[in-house]
N, C-alpha and C positions, 0 to 999 in steps of 0.2 A: 631203547631204555625207557622204563616207566618211572613215575614218581615212587618214592620209598615209603610214603605214608598216605593214609586216606585224607582227602580234603575236608576242611571244616570252614565255618564262616569267617574265621580270622586268618588272614594271610600268614603263611609260614615259610620254612626253608625246604622241607622235605616233600612238599606238595605245592603245586601252582594254583593260584587263585585267578580265575578268568576275570578280565575287566574289558571295558570297551576298547582300550588302547593296547591290549595284549595281556600277557601273564604277569601277575604281581607276586613278588617274593619279599618276605620280611625276615631279617636276621635279628634275633634277640641278643641284646647286650646287657646282661644282668649288672645292675649298678651304673650302667652308662659309661664305664671306663673302657677305653679302647687302647690297647698297647700297640707298640710298633709292628710286631708280627701280625697281629690281627688286622691292623690298618692296611698292611701290604697285601694280606689275603683278600681283603675287600677290593682293593685296586685290581687284583688279578681277576676277580669275578667280573668287575666292570669291563675290563679289557676283553674277556672272553665273550661278553654279551654286546660289546661295542656300545656300552651305556655311557652317555656323556654326563649324566647327573644322577646323584643319589639323594634320597630324602631322609632327614632325621625326623622321627615321628614324635607325637606328643606323649610317648612313653619312653623316649630316649632309646629307641631301637633304630635300625637302618632298613630302608625300603628301596627296592628296585622296581621300576615299572617297565612295561613292554619287553619283558624277558623273552629271548628268542629260542632258548634250548634248555633242556634239563641238565643240571650239573652232573658231571661224570662221577663214578665212584672215587676217582683220585681227588677230585675237587672236594667232595664231601669229607674224605679222609683228612685232607689238609685243614678244612674248617674245624673238624673235630679236634685235631691235634693242637690247634691254637686256641681252643676254647670258645669258638663261635658256633658250635653245633653240638647237640647232645649225642651221646653214644647210641642211644635208642631213639630212632627217628620219631616215633609216635609220642615222645615226651617233649620234644624240642619246643613246640609252640606254647607250652606251659611255663617256660622259663621267663615269665614276666615279673622280674624282681626290680622294682624301682627303688632308688636310694637318693639321699642328699647328694647333689652333684659335687659339692665341695668336701665330701667325706675325707677326713685325714689331713685337710689343709685349712679348714675353716677356723679362724681364731676364736669364734664364739661357740664352737661345737662342744657338747657335753661329753660325747664319746665318739670315737672313730668306729664306724659300723662296717667297714669294708670286709673284715673277716666274717662277720655275720652274714653278709650278702653271699660270700663264697660258700659258706656252710649251707645256706638255703638252696643255692643253685645245685650243689651236690646232692642234697636231700631229694630234690625234684628229679634229678637225673637217675637216682638210684632207687626210685619208688615206682615200679611199673603200674601199680594199681591206680595211680593218679590220672591215668588216661581217661578215667570215668568222669573227671571234672569238666565243667563247661569251658569252652575255649577262651573265654574272657577272664578266666581265673587270674588273679594278680596279688602280689604281696609287695608291701612297701615298708622300708626301714628308714627312719629319720633320726639323725644323730643330734638334733637340737641346735644346730648352728644357724648362722644368719641366713643361709640359703637352704630353705627347707621345703619338703613336699608335704602332702596331706592338706589339711585345712588350717594351717598355722598363720598364714599371711592375712593381713587386714584386707588386701585386695582379693576379692573372691575369684576373679578371673584367673589368678595365679594358682589356685588350688588344683591339686592333682590327687585323685582318689584311687584307692585300692580296696579289693575285697577284704583283705586282712592287712592291717597296718599297725606297726609298733613304732611309737615316737618317744624318744628319750626324755625323761624328766629329771634324771640324775645319773650318775655313773653306774648305779646299781639297778635302776628300774626304767621300764618302758611302759607307756600307757597304750591301751588297746583301742583301735577303731575298727568297725566292721561295716563293709558294704556301703550302700547308698545312704545309710543313716547319717554318716559323716559327723557324728558327735563323739567326743572323747568320753569314755565310760570311767567310772571310778574303779576300774579294774586294771591291775598292773601285773607286769611280768618281770622277774629278776633278770638281769642281763645274762647271767650264766644259763638261764632257762629259755632263752628266746627260741632256739631251734625246737626244743621239746614242746613248747607252747604252740608254735606254728604247726608242727606235725600233728598234735592232738586236735587243734582246730580244723585242720585240713581233713583229717580222718572223719570227724563228725560231719563236716560239710559233705564229704563223699558219701557217707551213709545216707544223708538226706537225699542227695541227687539220685542215688541208686534205687530209691523207692518208686521212681517214675519211669515208665516205659514210653518216653516221648523222644521224637527226633531232636527237638530243641531242649537242651538240658536247662533246668532251673538255675537261677543265679543266687548269689548271697542275699540279695534284696528279697527274693521269694522265700528263702529260708527264714529270714527275720520277720517277714509278714506272717508266716505260718506258725512259727515257734516263739517269736519274740526274743529279745536279747537274753533275758534271764533263762528262758526255756532252752535256748541254744547252749549257753555256757554251762547250764546244769547237766547237759548231756556230754560235755567234753571231759575226757579223762585227764584233767589237769587241775591243780589247785591254784587258782588265781589269787593274788593279793589285792587288798583294797586300800586306796589312798585318794585324797582330794587334792594332791599336788597339781598345780596348773601346768599346762603346756606352754613353753616359752613362745612368744610370737617370732615370726620370721620376717625378713625383708628381702625377698629373693631378687634384688636388683644386682645382678651379677655381671652386667656388661661393663667393659672398660677394665682398668687396672685396679686390682685389689690385693692388699697385703695378706699373706698366709700366716698361719700359726708359727711356721718356721721363720725365724727372725730376718733372714736375708733372702727370702723367696717371695715371689708374687705370682698371681695368675691373671690372665687376660681373658675376659669373656667377650664374645662377639656374636652378633645376630646372623642368622641365615634367613634370607628372604623366603618366607613360606616353608622354611626347613630345608631348602635345596642347596646342595653344594656340588660344584663341578668336579670332575676327576682331576683337572689341572689344579684347582684350589686345594683339593685334598692332598695331592702329591707335595705341594709346597708346604702345607701345614705339617705333614709328616717330617719333612726336612727341618722345619723350624723347631718342632718338638724335640727332634734328635739333637740339633745343634745347641739350642738354648734352654731346653727343658729336660725332662726325664724320658722323652720318647712317647709320652702319653697324651692322648686327647680325651676329653670328657664330654659326653653328649648330655644335654639336659632335656627334661620333659617340656621345656618351652621352645624346643626346636632351635637351640643355639649350641655353641661349643665353647668349652673352656680349654685354654692351653696353660697347664699348671707348672709349678716348680721352676719358674724362670728366675735367675738371679735378678734381684730388684734393680741393680745398676744397669741391666740390659733391657728393661721393660720398654723404654721409649723407642729403642731400636726395633724391638720385636713388634711393637704396636704399629710402627710405620710400615713394616713389611706386611703385616696383616692387612692394613688399609690399602696397600698397593695391590692386593689381591681382590679388591672391591668387596671386602668384608667390612661390616660396619659395627660400631659400638653405639649407634643411635637407637634409643628405645623405640622410635617409630617403626624401625625395621623389624622389631620383634613383637610388636603389639598387635599386628594384624595376622590372623590365622584364616586359612581357607581350605576347604575340602578339595578333593580331586577335581570335581566339577566336570563339565563337558570338555573334551570327548571321552575322558577316562571312565566316568561313572554313568551308568544307564539311568540312575534315579535323579540325576541333576537336571535342573531347568536352565542353568546358566553356565557360562565359561568362567567359573569363579577364580581360577588361578590367574588368568590374564587380567581379569578385572581387578583383582586384589593388587597385583603389581602396579597397575596403572594408578589405582587409588592411592597407593603408598607414596607415590611421587607428588601427589596433590595435597597431602596433609602437612600441616605445620605444627601439630601437637601430637603427643603420645597418648593415645586412648585405645583401650582394647576393643578391637573390632573382630567379630566372628562372621565371616562371609560364608554362607552355606547355600548350596544349590538345591536343597530340599529340607524338609522339616526334621530329618533325622539328626542333624547337627553333629556329624561325625568328627569334625576337626577339633572341637574343643569341648571337653567333658564338663567344664565348670561354667558358671554364669558369666556371660559376656557383659561388658559395659554397654556396648552397642552391637546389635545383631542385624546383619543384612541378609534377609531371606529371599532367595532367588525364586522368581516366578516368570511366567510368560503371559503377555497380554496381546492377543491376536497375533501370536507368533513372534512378538518382540520381547527379548529378554529384559527383565526389570528386577528391581529390588524393593522390598518393603523394609522399613527401618523400625527397629524396636529398641527400647531401653528396658530391659527386663521383659515383662509381659505387656508393657505399655507401647502402643503404636505411636510413632513420632510423626507420621505423615498421613495425609488423607487418602493417598493412593500411591501405588508403587511408582518409583522413579526409573525411567528407562536406563539400561546399562550404558547406552550411548551418551548419557548425560552424567557421567561420573563426576564432572566438575561441580555439578549442583549438589551431589551427594557429599563431596568433599567439603564444600562451603558449609553445608548444614552441620557436618561433624566438627569442623573447625570452630564454629560459633556455638556449638551445643553446650548447654549447662544443665545438668540434671537437677 
């Protein structure tokens, strides 16, 4: 059996992406909400591949590494039936729809955006011509709650960007953000018109992409560079509204126990070290969600998980059980991000995953650290508080330390001396 879709630079489900440690497969989870049937289907995949660990990505998707076989038609059919795969394989990798992880349960949210996410997912799956879009195409919908996506947080490292994003400013309106500009425009969309606006923006974006006969398709940032914001919007077949209403700030500290908008319910957020969760942990979480919650798990773009809809009187019991699974609510465990590194990635100079785990145990403060094995910086799209850039010196793995663009050390520090790196970070003041 062969793969059902042509490969592209972003890992997908209907094609395999070669890596140094084997084949990589990524399952899109629009909105990050994983119901019980979907979670069980994920467990079945892991069992078929004898995969001990799964990773939550920085777009709240799921990723398998070192996959050993192509899924059978029956497996694909099951994934499609539970909503984990598109009916048309060539469209599946475009289902990058990011949303507020606390949609529908956030006490501060302006509007519950879950139905909008579902509408967008269906639009993508039912629009074959979208295959012409670049593989990193993404849409974000933010409901204006305390845990938000986009660029609402004061902490820039928490920002999560999308090529097209709508952020709620009232129950009736959303504000538009495009591409790498990352600025909110004085351009608004009525709530009832969200899907129409996204479809119109996407079609004009597609028209731009199709002008070029290049193997690598241009991104939204290229369109904005060539046309400008006003030039782009003037070509879109949609009448945008104008308003200077500000975007509410977010504070996406979601770890631990938090009250929901439902008066007798709470959610618990917990970190996954570098986004990894074992199959055993996932099985136990599914059982906890079914017994104490609504059977639902929520993935976040900060590589953590929320267990929602827990009766508030049961939260201490559930938290104890979560902690017994060696899952943590400690911010230190979610503040460090790392790319695949060696041996998984051919571009990496260092073993970032093992180094990051070791460093995590040496830190006594929560500060965002982006550990990257090369200059691409794949693991975190937003500016890090501290970056550790991997390099080699006469064959020895080492890291250069940066705060923004400012170098913090005279020379790279060997990876064998992570305790010195940890001491530097623990005492660092920008």
